[in-house]
gemmi code that builds the backbone of each chain (N, CA, C; Angstrom):
import gemmi

chains = {
    "A": [
        ("GLU", (61.259, -13.813, 161.269), (61.791, -15.056, 161.834), (62.204, -14.812, 163.285)),
        ("PRO", (61.834, -15.733, 164.191), (62.209, -15.541, 165.601), (63.729, -15.518, 165.736)),
        ("GLU", (64.209, -14.754, 166.725), (65.640, -14.667, 166.905), (65.986, -14.614, 168.391)),
        ("VAL", (67.238, -14.904, 168.662), (67.778, -14.792, 170.009), (68.245, -13.352, 170.206)),
        ("THR", (67.804, -12.728, 171.273), (68.213, -11.346, 171.511), (69.072, -11.266, 172.766)),
        ("GLN", (70.098, -10.444, 172.688), (71.028, -10.292, 173.801), (71.156, -8.822, 174.177)),
        ("THR", (71.212, -8.586, 175.483), (71.436, -7.227, 175.979), (72.423, -7.251, 177.142)),
        ("PRO", (73.248, -6.194, 177.291), (73.423, -5.109, 176.335), (74.297, -5.575, 175.170)),
        ("SER", (74.454, -4.753, 174.166), (75.334, -5.124, 173.050), (76.794, -4.910, 173.442)),
        ("HIS", (77.038, -3.966, 174.343), (78.397, -3.717, 174.810), (78.329, -3.364, 176.296)),
        ("GLN", (79.178, -4.029, 177.079), (79.235, -3.805, 178.522), (80.688, -3.543, 178.897)),
        ("VAL", (80.898, -2.426, 179.557), (82.239, -2.118, 180.061), (82.182, -2.200, 181.577)),
        ("THR", (83.140, -2.896, 182.171), (83.142, -3.053, 183.621), (84.570, -3.013, 184.133)),
        ("GLN", (84.691, -2.732, 185.410), (86.028, -2.728, 186.006), (86.343, -4.101, 186.571)),
        ("MET", (87.604, -4.428, 186.555), (88.081, -5.697, 187.090), (87.555, -5.889, 188.515)),
        ("GLY", (87.063, -7.089, 188.797), (86.548, -7.391, 190.123), (85.058, -7.166, 190.281)),
        ("GLN", (84.451, -6.478, 189.330), (83.013, -6.237, 189.388), (82.239, -7.436, 188.868)),
        ("GLU", (80.992, -7.517, 189.290), (80.090, -8.564, 188.796), (79.347, -8.038, 187.574)),
        ("VAL", (79.161, -8.907, 186.592), (78.342, -8.531, 185.433), (77.314, -9.620, 185.179)),
        ("ILE", (76.190, -9.192, 184.654), (75.149, -10.133, 184.228), (74.838, -9.837, 182.769)),
        ("LEU", (75.006, -10.865, 181.955), (74.679, -10.760, 180.535), (73.328, -11.433, 180.330)),
        ("ARG", (72.489, -10.776, 179.542), (71.113, -11.244, 179.423), (70.781, -11.705, 178.013)),
        ("CYS", (69.904, -12.669, 177.949), (69.542, -13.283, 176.666), (68.063, -13.650, 176.724)),
        ("VAL", (67.388, -13.463, 175.609), (66.045, -14.000, 175.459), (66.103, -15.020, 174.329)),
        ("PRO", (66.086, -16.315, 174.659), (66.133, -17.347, 173.616), (64.839, -17.364, 172.804)),
        ("ILE", (64.843, -18.136, 171.734), (63.648, -18.314, 170.926), (62.615, -19.061, 171.765)),
        ("SER", (61.365, -18.647, 171.686), (60.378, -19.020, 172.704), (60.103, -20.521, 172.804)),
        ("ASN", (60.138, -21.273, 171.730), (59.821, -22.695, 171.827), (61.058, -23.571, 171.981)),
        ("HIS", (62.209, -22.944, 172.167), (63.441, -23.710, 172.334), (63.605, -24.141, 173.779)),
        ("LEU", (64.239, -25.309, 173.951), (64.363, -25.898, 175.277), (65.797, -25.965, 175.778)),
        ("TYR", (66.762, -25.773, 174.850), (68.179, -25.909, 175.186), (68.846, -24.554, 175.003)),
        ("PHE", (69.658, -24.191, 175.973), (70.253, -22.856, 175.964), (71.751, -22.977, 176.223)),
        ("TYR", (72.488, -22.048, 175.633), (73.943, -22.147, 175.664), (74.569, -20.772, 175.802)),
        ("TRP", (75.787, -20.762, 176.334), (76.654, -19.598, 176.247), (77.966, -20.037, 175.619)),
        ("TYR", (78.400, -19.248, 174.647), (79.706, -19.395, 174.029), (80.419, -18.051, 174.159)),
        ("ARG", (81.746, -18.081, 174.054), (82.451, -16.806, 174.027), (83.500, -16.841, 172.927)),
        ("GLN", (83.871, -15.639, 172.487), (84.894, -15.514, 171.448), (85.814, -14.363, 171.838)),
        ("ILE", (86.991, -14.723, 172.286), (88.002, -13.705, 172.548), (88.473, -13.173, 171.200)),
        ("LEU", (88.758, -11.884, 171.125), (89.120, -11.236, 169.866), (90.224, -12.003, 169.150)),
        ("GLY", (89.946, -12.387, 167.917), (90.948, -13.071, 167.106), (91.051, -14.563, 167.364)),
        ("GLN", (90.210, -15.068, 168.284), (90.273, -16.499, 168.592), (88.967, -17.199, 168.213)),
        ("LYS", (88.922, -18.493, 168.448), (87.754, -19.253, 168.011), (86.608, -19.114, 168.997)),
        ("VAL", (85.422, -19.432, 168.520), (84.242, -19.483, 169.374), (84.393, -20.691, 170.303)),
        ("GLU", (84.231, -20.452, 171.602), (84.450, -21.526, 172.591), (83.177, -21.782, 173.392)),
        ("PHE", (82.888, -23.025, 173.606), (81.736, -23.441, 174.401), (81.981, -23.134, 175.871)),
        ("LEU", (80.973, -22.569, 176.519), (81.050, -22.356, 177.965), (80.139, -23.336, 178.701)),
        ("VAL", (78.853, -23.327, 178.342), (77.893, -24.081, 179.139), (76.620, -24.327, 178.330)),
        ("SER", (75.959, -25.446, 178.633), (74.631, -25.706, 178.100), (73.677, -25.913, 179.270)),
        ("PHE", (72.413, -25.634, 179.028), (71.414, -25.584, 180.101), (70.121, -26.155, 179.575)),
        ("TYR", (69.580, -27.128, 180.307), (68.334, -27.750, 179.887), (67.545, -28.142, 181.110)),
        ("ASN", (66.255, -27.937, 181.070), (65.384, -28.353, 182.166), (65.852, -27.764, 183.499)),
        ("ASN", (66.248, -26.506, 183.447), (66.641, -25.751, 184.637), (67.900, -26.246, 185.322)),
        ("GLU", (68.741, -26.928, 184.569), (70.033, -27.279, 185.144), (71.107, -27.328, 184.068)),
        ("ILE", (72.345, -27.201, 184.500), (73.467, -27.279, 183.578), (73.588, -28.714, 183.084)),
        ("SER", (73.631, -28.884, 181.757), (73.756, -30.217, 181.182), (75.210, -30.529, 180.821)),
        ("GLU", (75.979, -29.509, 180.495), (77.397, -29.701, 180.205), (78.099, -28.361, 180.380)),
        ("LYS", (79.339, -28.390, 180.813), (80.111, -27.161, 180.919), (81.567, -27.435, 180.568)),
        ("SER", (82.259, -26.396, 180.150), (83.669, -26.536, 179.774), (84.559, -26.171, 180.964)),
        ("GLU", (85.852, -26.380, 180.757), (86.821, -26.058, 181.810), (86.855, -24.555, 182.080)),
        ("ILE", (86.466, -23.775, 181.079), (86.458, -22.317, 181.236), (85.408, -21.907, 182.273)),
        ("PHE", (84.330, -22.628, 182.311), (83.166, -22.291, 183.152), (83.468, -22.709, 184.583)),
        ("ASP", (84.251, -21.866, 185.270), (84.623, -22.206, 186.650), (83.650, -21.548, 187.633)),
        ("ASP", (84.022, -21.516, 188.889), (83.113, -21.035, 189.938), (82.772, -19.552, 189.812)),
        ("GLN", (83.514, -18.835, 188.986), (83.210, -17.426, 188.777), (81.968, -17.227, 187.908)),
        ("PHE", (81.600, -18.263, 187.191), (80.489, -18.171, 186.258), (79.264, -18.880, 186.825)),
        ("SER", (78.090, -18.352, 186.494), (76.852, -19.061, 186.801), (75.812, -18.689, 185.754)),
        ("VAL", (74.852, -19.566, 185.577), (73.762, -19.304, 184.640), (72.450, -19.504, 185.366)),
        ("GLU", (71.445, -18.834, 184.825), (70.132, -18.898, 185.461), (69.056, -18.612, 184.417)),
        ("ARG", (67.929, -19.261, 184.633), (66.749, -18.921, 183.837), (65.735, -18.387, 184.846)),
        ("PRO", (65.791, -17.083, 185.121), (65.016, -16.536, 186.243), (63.509, -16.532, 186.001)),
        ("ASP", (63.114, -16.591, 184.733), (61.688, -16.616, 184.426), (61.517, -17.405, 183.140)),
        ("GLY", (60.347, -17.349, 182.552), (60.091, -18.181, 181.377), (60.712, -17.692, 180.092)),
        ("SER", (61.344, -16.514, 180.131), (61.855, -16.005, 178.862), (63.339, -15.650, 178.887)),
        ("ASN", (63.889, -15.290, 180.024), (65.279, -14.842, 180.072), (66.239, -15.953, 180.457)),
        ("PHE", (67.473, -15.795, 179.975), (68.553, -16.722, 180.319), (69.777, -15.844, 180.559)),
        ("THR", (70.392, -15.968, 181.725), (71.464, -15.038, 182.075), (72.771, -15.757, 182.357)),
        ("LEU", (73.857, -15.037, 182.109), (75.198, -15.481, 182.475), (75.758, -14.445, 183.435)),
        ("LYS", (76.159, -14.897, 184.604), (76.751, -14.005, 185.600), (78.226, -14.334, 185.760)),
        ("ILE", (79.035, -13.303, 185.754), (80.454, -13.459, 186.078), (80.660, -12.696, 187.371)),
        ("ARG", (81.068, -13.419, 188.415), (81.057, -12.846, 189.758), (82.113, -11.772, 189.968)),
        ("SER", (83.284, -12.008, 189.578), (84.391, -11.073, 189.802), (85.240, -11.058, 188.543)),
        ("THR", (84.954, -10.106, 187.682), (85.546, -10.145, 186.340), (87.056, -9.925, 186.373)),
        ("LYS", (87.703, -10.600, 185.418), (89.144, -10.442, 185.236), (89.373, -9.840, 183.847)),
        ("LEU", (90.567, -9.316, 183.632), (90.884, -8.746, 182.317), (90.675, -9.762, 181.206)),
        ("GLU", (91.043, -11.022, 181.494), (90.950, -12.063, 180.466), (89.522, -12.507, 180.181)),
        ("ASP", (88.545, -11.976, 180.898), (87.146, -12.256, 180.578), (86.645, -11.372, 179.443)),
        ("SER", (87.446, -10.413, 179.024), (87.055, -9.553, 177.899), (86.896, -10.411, 176.652)),
        ("ALA", (85.708, -10.365, 176.070), (85.385, -11.221, 174.931), (83.992, -10.862, 174.439)),
        ("MET", (83.617, -11.463, 173.320), (82.235, -11.420, 172.856), (81.556, -12.666, 173.414)),
        ("TYR", (80.438, -12.476, 174.082), (79.690, -13.592, 174.648), (78.420, -13.806, 173.828)),
        ("PHE", (78.285, -15.007, 173.311), (77.132, -15.348, 172.494), (76.210, -16.269, 173.274)),
        ("CYS", (74.943, -15.940, 173.252), (73.902, -16.836, 173.744), (73.344, -17.588, 172.536)),
        ("ALA", (72.934, -18.809, 172.742), (72.325, -19.593, 171.670), (71.216, -20.454, 172.254)),
        ("SER", (70.304, -20.871, 171.390), (69.254, -21.788, 171.822), (68.952, -22.766, 170.697)),
        ("SER", (68.361, -23.898, 171.055), (67.967, -24.892, 170.069), (66.756, -25.648, 170.570)),
        ("GLU", (66.039, -26.267, 169.624), (64.848, -27.047, 169.987), (65.235, -28.354, 170.662)),
        ("ALA", (66.325, -28.953, 170.174), (66.784, -30.234, 170.721), (68.303, -30.161, 170.814)),
        ("VAL", (68.948, -31.267, 171.168), (70.418, -31.252, 171.249), (70.981, -30.927, 169.867)),
        ("PRO", (72.127, -30.255, 169.819), (72.633, -29.757, 168.531), (72.933, -30.829, 167.504)),
        ("SER", (73.130, -32.064, 167.929), (73.424, -33.113, 166.972), (72.180, -33.608, 166.253)),
        ("THR", (71.027, -33.179, 166.700), (69.783, -33.621, 166.067), (69.592, -32.869, 164.758)),
        ("TYR", (69.293, -33.611, 163.722), (69.063, -32.975, 162.434), (67.915, -31.988, 162.558)),
        ("ASN", (68.077, -30.864, 161.891), (67.051, -29.814, 161.919), (66.869, -29.216, 163.306)),
        ("SER", (67.902, -29.297, 164.128), (67.875, -28.591, 165.412), (69.156, -27.778, 165.564)),
        ("PRO", (69.344, -26.829, 164.661), (70.579, -26.049, 164.729), (70.581, -25.106, 165.918)),
        ("LEU", (71.768, -24.680, 166.300), (71.879, -23.609, 167.277), (71.560, -22.283, 166.589)),
        ("HIS", (70.735, -21.491, 167.233), (70.476, -20.127, 166.784), (71.211, -19.200, 167.747)),
        ("PHE", (72.103, -18.409, 167.199), (72.913, -17.513, 168.017), (72.342, -16.106, 168.033)),
        ("GLY", (72.518, -15.448, 169.172), (72.279, -14.010, 169.229), (73.469, -13.265, 168.638)),
        ("ASN", (73.372, -11.944, 168.613), (74.451, -11.136, 168.035), (75.541, -10.796, 169.039)),
        ("GLY", (75.411, -11.287, 170.241), (76.498, -11.192, 171.197), (76.478, -9.951, 172.063)),
        ("THR", (77.140, -10.066, 173.214), (77.447, -8.921, 174.085), (78.963, -8.812, 174.149)),
        ("ARG", (79.460, -7.653, 173.763), (80.909, -7.431, 173.873), (81.217, -6.962, 175.288)),
        ("LEU", (81.946, -7.785, 176.031), (82.324, -7.433, 177.403), (83.758, -6.933, 177.404)),
        ("THR", (83.932, -5.736, 177.919), (85.265, -5.159, 178.065), (85.531, -4.952, 179.550)),
        ("VAL", (86.584, -5.611, 180.040), (86.974, -5.486, 181.446), (88.220, -4.613, 181.510)),
        ("THR", (88.114, -3.522, 182.264), (89.255, -2.588, 182.342), (89.925, -2.631, 183.719)),
    ],
    "B": [
        ("GLN", (98.103, -31.475, 169.210), (97.323, -31.187, 168.014), (95.986, -30.573, 168.423)),
        ("LYS", (95.604, -29.482, 167.745), (94.342, -28.835, 168.073), (93.184, -29.736, 167.678)),
        ("GLU", (92.078, -29.621, 168.413), (90.916, -30.470, 168.163), (90.325, -30.182, 166.781)),
        ("VAL", (90.223, -28.925, 166.412), (89.705, -28.514, 165.112), (90.648, -27.452, 164.550)),
        ("GLU", (91.134, -27.686, 163.347), (92.041, -26.726, 162.720), (91.416, -26.176, 161.447)),
        ("GLN", (91.532, -24.870, 161.299), (90.970, -24.195, 160.136), (91.884, -23.036, 159.782)),
        ("ASP", (92.249, -22.948, 158.532), (93.119, -21.876, 158.062), (92.336, -20.558, 158.122)),
        ("PRO", (92.841, -19.574, 158.860), (92.073, -18.326, 159.021), (92.050, -17.433, 157.782)),
        ("GLY", (92.856, -17.784, 156.758), (92.910, -16.954, 155.566), (93.696, -15.684, 155.860)),
        ("PRO", (93.303, -14.546, 155.316), (92.060, -14.330, 154.574), (92.139, -14.848, 153.148)),
        ("LEU", (90.941, -15.062, 152.591), (90.794, -15.574, 151.244), (90.044, -14.510, 150.441)),
        ("SER", (90.600, -14.120, 149.302), (89.972, -13.114, 148.457), (89.793, -13.695, 147.074)),
        ("VAL", (88.558, -13.666, 146.559), (88.275, -14.249, 145.253), (87.442, -13.271, 144.439)),
        ("PRO", (87.487, -13.364, 143.110), (86.613, -12.512, 142.288), (85.203, -13.082, 142.274)),
        ("GLU", (84.246, -12.219, 142.066), (82.852, -12.634, 141.959), (82.710, -13.729, 140.898)),
        ("GLY", (81.929, -14.758, 141.235), (81.706, -15.852, 140.310), (82.653, -17.025, 140.507)),
        ("ALA", (83.713, -16.838, 141.285), (84.670, -17.923, 141.518), (84.096, -18.938, 142.503)),
        ("ILE", (84.738, -20.104, 142.544), (84.392, -21.118, 143.542), (85.260, -20.874, 144.772)),
        ("VAL", (84.608, -20.813, 145.927), (85.322, -20.681, 147.191), (85.448, -22.066, 147.809)),
        ("SER", (86.629, -22.416, 148.226), (86.882, -23.723, 148.828), (87.429, -23.523, 150.233)),
        ("LEU", (86.732, -24.072, 151.201), (87.115, -23.935, 152.609), (87.236, -25.324, 153.216)),
        ("ASN", (88.115, -25.470, 154.199), (88.227, -26.788, 154.807), (88.672, -26.729, 156.251)),
        ("CYS", (88.440, -27.829, 156.941), (88.864, -28.001, 158.326), (89.356, -29.417, 158.505)),
        ("THR", (90.307, -29.579, 159.393), (90.714, -30.912, 159.822), (90.456, -31.025, 161.318)),
        ("TYR", (90.335, -32.255, 161.784), (90.051, -32.449, 163.198), (90.764, -33.693, 163.702)),
        ("SER", (90.890, -33.777, 164.997), (91.632, -34.896, 165.572), (90.750, -35.868, 166.350)),
        ("ASN", (89.561, -35.415, 166.766), (88.687, -36.234, 167.609), (87.837, -37.172, 166.750)),
        ("SER", (88.144, -38.454, 166.775), (87.427, -39.409, 165.926), (85.979, -39.624, 166.388)),
        ("ALA", (85.614, -39.091, 167.544), (84.229, -39.222, 168.022), (83.280, -38.231, 167.330)),
        ("PHE", (83.823, -37.245, 166.649), (82.949, -36.281, 165.967), (82.156, -36.993, 164.875)),
        ("GLN", (80.850, -36.764, 164.871), (79.975, -37.381, 163.883), (79.110, -36.346, 163.164)),
        ("TYR", (78.966, -35.180, 163.766), (78.049, -34.174, 163.243), (78.877, -32.955, 162.872)),
        ("PHE", (78.699, -32.482, 161.648), (79.575, -31.450, 161.113), (78.736, -30.322, 160.542)),
        ("MET", (79.122, -29.115, 160.887), (78.352, -27.949, 160.493), (79.266, -26.866, 159.935)),
        ("TRP", (78.702, -26.043, 159.119), (79.356, -24.812, 158.677), (78.456, -23.638, 159.062)),
        ("TYR", (79.062, -22.676, 159.716), (78.369, -21.448, 160.085), (78.989, -20.276, 159.330)),
        ("ARG", (78.168, -19.292, 159.058), (78.624, -18.044, 158.452), (78.455, -16.947, 159.489)),
        ("GLN", (79.442, -16.094, 159.608), (79.382, -15.007, 160.586), (79.736, -13.694, 159.904)),
        ("TYR", (78.758, -12.802, 159.843), (79.021, -11.460, 159.341), (79.562, -10.617, 160.492)),
        ("SER", (80.220, -9.541, 160.135), (80.827, -8.666, 161.139), (79.787, -8.186, 162.151)),
        ("ARG", (80.107, -8.296, 163.414), (79.254, -7.847, 164.530), (77.936, -8.613, 164.642)),
        ("LYS", (77.920, -9.820, 164.096), (76.730, -10.662, 164.188), (77.100, -12.017, 164.776)),
        ("GLY", (76.074, -12.754, 165.204), (76.316, -14.110, 165.672), (76.443, -15.072, 164.504)),
        ("PRO", (77.025, -16.251, 164.755), (77.117, -17.267, 163.694), (75.734, -17.734, 163.258)),
        ("GLU", (75.621, -18.056, 161.966), (74.361, -18.485, 161.376), (74.624, -19.807, 160.658)),
        ("LEU", (73.802, -20.824, 160.927), (74.045, -22.136, 160.332), (73.819, -22.118, 158.828)),
        ("LEU", (74.801, -22.656, 158.092), (74.690, -22.796, 156.635), (74.402, -24.235, 156.240)),
        ("MET", (75.207, -25.149, 156.754), (75.123, -26.540, 156.319), (75.302, -27.469, 157.514)),
        ("TYR", (74.618, -28.601, 157.442), (74.704, -29.619, 158.494), (74.878, -30.968, 157.810)),
        ("THR", (75.847, -31.740, 158.270), (76.090, -33.065, 157.691), (76.329, -34.058, 158.817)),
        ("TYR", (75.744, -35.221, 158.664), (75.987, -36.287, 159.625), (76.886, -37.334, 158.988)),
        ("SER", (77.952, -37.695, 159.680), (78.900, -38.719, 159.251), (79.525, -38.333, 157.910)),
        ("SER", (79.980, -39.297, 157.143), (80.679, -38.996, 155.891), (79.689, -38.779, 154.760)),
        ("GLY", (80.168, -38.088, 153.720), (79.328, -37.894, 152.549), (79.263, -36.454, 152.124)),
        ("ASN", (78.436, -36.231, 151.120), (78.269, -34.891, 150.547), (76.856, -34.408, 150.786)),
        ("LYS", (76.736, -33.095, 150.866), (75.400, -32.502, 150.931), (75.413, -31.202, 150.135)),
        ("GLU", (74.383, -31.021, 149.338), (74.312, -29.822, 148.511), (73.055, -29.031, 148.863)),
        ("ASP", (73.228, -27.701, 148.899), (72.082, -26.824, 149.149), (72.309, -25.544, 148.357)),
        ("GLY", (71.664, -25.477, 147.208), (71.852, -24.311, 146.352), (73.286, -24.206, 145.872)),
        ("ARG", (73.926, -23.088, 146.161), (75.313, -22.879, 145.719), (76.333, -23.499, 146.675)),
        ("PHE", (75.869, -24.083, 147.764), (76.766, -24.602, 148.804), (76.817, -26.128, 148.760)),
        ("THR", (78.033, -26.672, 148.875), (78.239, -28.107, 148.984), (79.161, -28.363, 150.154)),
        ("ALA", (78.714, -29.251, 151.043), (79.543, -29.653, 152.181), (79.975, -31.090, 151.966)),
        ("GLN", (81.234, -31.376, 152.263), (81.770, -32.730, 152.148), (82.429, -33.118, 153.461)),
        ("VAL", (82.247, -34.379, 153.837), (82.874, -34.902, 155.050), (83.600, -36.192, 154.677)),
        ("ASP", (84.864, -36.277, 155.047), (85.645, -37.496, 154.881), (86.151, -37.893, 156.259)),
        ("LYS", (85.421, -38.767, 156.917), (85.791, -39.133, 158.281), (87.082, -39.937, 158.323)),
        ("SER", (87.368, -40.688, 157.259), (88.599, -41.489, 157.266), (89.835, -40.592, 157.299)),
        ("SER", (89.717, -39.409, 156.684), (90.828, -38.450, 156.679), (90.663, -37.374, 157.731)),
        ("LYS", (89.531, -37.372, 158.422), (89.208, -36.337, 159.405), (89.304, -34.958, 158.756)),
        ("TYR", (88.551, -34.807, 157.683), (88.667, -33.615, 156.832), (87.282, -33.245, 156.340)),
        ("ILE", (86.900, -31.959, 156.501), (85.625, -31.520, 155.967), (85.844, -30.298, 155.094)),
        ("SER", (84.950, -30.124, 154.123), (85.090, -29.027, 153.166), (83.752, -28.346, 152.944)),
        ("LEU", (83.830, -27.101, 152.552), (82.663, -26.348, 152.099), (83.046, -25.666, 150.795)),
        ("PHE", (82.202, -25.833, 149.782), (82.414, -25.169, 148.507), (81.256, -24.209, 148.258)),
        ("ILE", (81.609, -23.027, 147.805), (80.602, -22.036, 147.431), (80.777, -21.749, 145.948)),
        ("ARG", (79.759, -22.124, 145.163), (79.827, -21.885, 143.718), (79.279, -20.509, 143.389)),
        ("ASP", (79.733, -19.971, 142.253), (79.221, -18.680, 141.776), (79.181, -17.660, 142.928)),
        ("SER", (80.311, -17.455, 143.533), (80.355, -16.619, 144.736), (79.924, -15.176, 144.427)),
        ("GLN", (79.274, -14.579, 145.412), (78.732, -13.228, 145.305), (79.382, -12.336, 146.383)),
        ("PRO", (79.413, -11.036, 146.171), (79.942, -10.152, 147.221), (79.237, -10.339, 148.562)),
        ("SER", (77.952, -10.720, 148.516), (77.209, -10.934, 149.767), (77.688, -12.175, 150.519)),
        ("ASP", (78.516, -13.006, 149.869), (79.104, -14.168, 150.548), (80.327, -13.766, 151.383)),
        ("SER", (80.731, -12.515, 151.285), (81.883, -12.052, 152.075), (81.536, -12.115, 153.558)),
        ("ALA", (82.263, -12.926, 154.291), (81.963, -13.194, 155.708), (83.076, -14.078, 156.258)),
        ("THR", (82.954, -14.412, 157.520), (83.827, -15.422, 158.117), (83.059, -16.726, 158.200)),
        ("TYR", (83.680, -17.796, 157.752), (83.043, -19.105, 157.725), (83.690, -19.981, 158.801)),
        ("LEU", (82.842, -20.532, 159.654), (83.301, -21.331, 160.783), (82.857, -22.768, 160.594)),
        ("CYS", (83.791, -23.699, 160.725), (83.366, -25.083, 160.799), (83.100, -25.401, 162.276)),
        ("ALA", (82.194, -26.328, 162.503), (81.871, -26.734, 163.870), (81.522, -28.212, 163.847)),
        ("MET", (81.801, -28.893, 164.934), (81.526, -30.316, 164.976), (81.146, -30.757, 166.376)),
        ("SER", (80.478, -31.911, 166.412), (79.961, -32.416, 167.672), (80.083, -33.929, 167.697)),
        ("ALA", (80.310, -34.444, 168.893), (80.332, -35.894, 169.076), (78.952, -36.423, 169.457)),
        ("GLY", (77.988, -35.524, 169.548), (76.629, -35.951, 169.862), (76.091, -35.375, 171.143)),
        ("GLY", (76.930, -34.646, 171.865), (76.463, -34.051, 173.117), (75.963, -32.641, 172.900)),
        ("TYR", (76.115, -31.822, 173.904), (75.620, -30.455, 173.850), (76.624, -29.477, 173.268)),
        ("LYS", (77.884, -29.859, 173.272), (78.950, -28.922, 172.936), (79.304, -28.973, 171.460)),
        ("LEU", (79.440, -27.801, 170.846), (80.028, -27.709, 169.508), (81.465, -27.235, 169.644)),
        ("SER", (82.364, -27.846, 168.870), (83.755, -27.400, 168.811), (83.950, -26.677, 167.488)),
        ("PHE", (84.408, -25.447, 167.573), (84.526, -24.606, 166.389), (85.970, -24.523, 165.898)),
        ("GLY", (86.112, -24.326, 164.580), (87.382, -23.913, 164.031), (87.558, -22.415, 164.228)),
        ("ALA", (88.733, -21.923, 163.866), (89.047, -20.508, 164.092), (88.311, -19.585, 163.134)),
        ("GLY", (87.785, -20.143, 162.019), (87.082, -19.319, 161.041), (88.005, -18.867, 159.917)),
        ("THR", (87.469, -18.856, 158.698), (88.194, -18.343, 157.530), (87.464, -17.114, 157.025)),
        ("THR", (88.180, -16.007, 156.909), (87.575, -14.764, 156.414), (87.642, -14.749, 154.886)),
        ("VAL", (86.492, -14.607, 154.267), (86.381, -14.632, 152.805), (85.898, -13.275, 152.311)),
        ("THR", (86.565, -12.766, 151.288), (86.118, -11.551, 150.605), (85.895, -11.895, 149.142)),
        ("VAL", (84.693, -11.597, 148.639), (84.378, -11.791, 147.232), (84.361, -10.416, 146.583)),
        ("ARG", (85.280, -10.210, 145.659), (85.455, -8.895, 145.007), (84.508, -8.769, 143.821)),
        ("ALA", (83.759, -7.679, 143.784), (82.820, -7.426, 142.676), (83.576, -7.090, 141.391)),
    ],
}
model = gemmi.Model(1)
for chain_id, residues in chains.items():
    chain = gemmi.Chain(chain_id)
    for i, (resn, *xyz) in enumerate(residues, 1):
        res = gemmi.Residue()
        res.name, res.seqid = resn, gemmi.SeqId(i, " ")
        for name, pos in zip(("N", "CA", "C"), xyz):
            atom = gemmi.Atom()
            atom.name, atom.element = name, gemmi.Element(name[0])
            atom.pos, atom.b_iso = gemmi.Position(*pos), 0.0
            res.add_atom(atom)
        chain.add_residue(res)
    model.add_chain(chain)
structure = gemmi.Structure()
structure.add_model(model)
structure.setup_entities()
């Protein structure tokens, strides 16, 4: 079964450094997302991306964050200057259509654990 | 009031028992309701999807939505040790964003 793959599985970085988290969504999917889960807290929506532009973003997704689909297969999340509070599990997801459409569930990757020291 | 509330548990049941999970929500615009299962060190995986109020059954799983009470439930019949996981409710008003509950950790004892 096709799956969303994320690399790396664990990233350690120093505060103030830039990080890029990488994702390969399922090939026929058109909608892409980033969610994050701080340890012990709920999964939170960051951003959705469709047709090469952001379709929706949360208050968390401030100017420090950016997303890009640099080619036909990768989808990236960049954090420009990491803070301690950015430490979390970051999940990439993709779907064929908007998530409210029946039979268009979000497929999640297994996440990248980002640790900011 | 939190947008989506879910008791984090943990919940421990013997094999074969019925597992009952629930979430409440405050946003009356939510129309689409999902349950995800998350194993340790894995991403969430969709279990059940329900639109508006009503019941839906899929094998050992039954999802119920009561929009008048802003309350959703998931029941797992004949629970197995392989059902041990964290169960997340999620909901949407129809846009791109899913709002998740905190997740309930379930352990099914053999």
